[in-house]
C-alpha positions as CSV (number, residue, x, y, z in Angstrom):
1,M,6.3,42.9,15.0
2,H,5.5,44.8,11.8
3,L,2.2,44.2,10.1
4,E,1.0,45.1,6.6
5,I,-2.5,44.4,5.2
6,I,-2.5,44.9,1.5
7,T,-5.2,44.6,-1.2
8,P,-4.7,45.0,-5.0
9,D,-6.0,48.6,-4.6
10,R,-4.2,49.9,-1.5
11,K,-2.3,49.4,1.7
12,V,-5.0,49.1,4.4
13,Y,-2.7,48.9,7.5
14,D,1.1,49.4,8.0
15,G,2.3,49.5,11.6
16,E,3.3,47.7,14.7
17,A,1.3,45.0,16.5
18,T,1.7,42.9,19.6
19,A,-0.7,40.2,18.4
20,V,-2.9,39.5,15.3
21,R,-5.8,37.1,15.1
22,F,-6.6,35.6,11.6
23,P,-9.6,33.7,10.1
24,G,-7.7,30.8,8.7
25,T,-9.3,28.3,6.3
26,D,-8.8,25.6,9.0
27,G,-9.9,27.8,11.9
28,S,-8.8,31.0,13.5
29,F,-5.3,31.4,14.8
30,E,-3.2,34.1,16.5
31,V,0.4,35.3,15.7
32,L,2.5,36.8,18.4
33,N,6.0,38.4,18.4
34,N,8.8,35.9,17.4
35,H,6.3,33.5,15.9
36,A,7.7,30.7,13.8
37,P,7.7,31.2,10.0
38,L,4.3,30.6,8.5
39,I,2.3,30.8,5.3
40,A,-1.5,30.3,5.6
41,A,-4.7,30.7,3.6
42,L,-7.3,33.0,5.0
43,K,-11.1,32.9,4.6
44,E,-13.6,35.7,4.8
45,G,-13.7,37.2,8.3
46,D,-12.1,39.6,10.7
47,V,-8.4,40.3,11.3
48,T,-8.0,41.6,14.8
49,V,-4.8,43.7,15.5
50,T,-3.7,44.3,19.1
51,G,-1.3,47.1,19.8
52,V,-0.9,50.8,19.2
53,G,-3.1,51.8,16.3
54,G,-4.7,48.4,16.1
55,G,-8.3,47.6,15.3
56,T,-10.4,45.1,13.3
57,F,-10.3,44.7,9.6
58,H,-12.8,42.6,7.6
59,I,-11.2,40.7,4.7
60,S,-12.8,38.7,2.0
61,G,-10.0,36.1,2.0
62,G,-6.3,35.9,1.0
63,I,-3.0,34.7,2.4
64,V,-0.7,35.6,5.3
65,E,3.1,35.3,5.5
66,V,5.0,35.5,8.8
67,L,8.8,35.7,8.7
68,R,11.2,37.3,11.2
69,N,8.6,39.5,13.0
70,N,7.2,40.7,9.7
71,V,3.6,39.8,8.9
72,V,2.2,40.5,5.4
73,V,-1.5,39.9,4.6
74,L,-2.4,39.8,0.9
75,A,-6.2,40.2,0.9
76,E,-8.7,40.2,-2.0
77,S,-10.4,43.1,-0.3
78,A,-10.4,44.7,3.2
79,S,-12.3,47.3,5.1
80,A,-11.8,48.9,8.6
């Protein structure tokens, strides 16, 4: 699936991922390939990307949208 992590200042990550773990406001959750459509609020914490070029990104909160194997994270701020 394709993942983008975007802040108001820059695009922090743009690439492929096999799994992504998020710090949801109601608890952490993971998104895999072919996940059902989803929009969720995120709290401060780590977004963990599994796959080629993956890693861990600390965000200060935001939202995530999952739709047709495209995952977009709109974060207030993010750092690798």
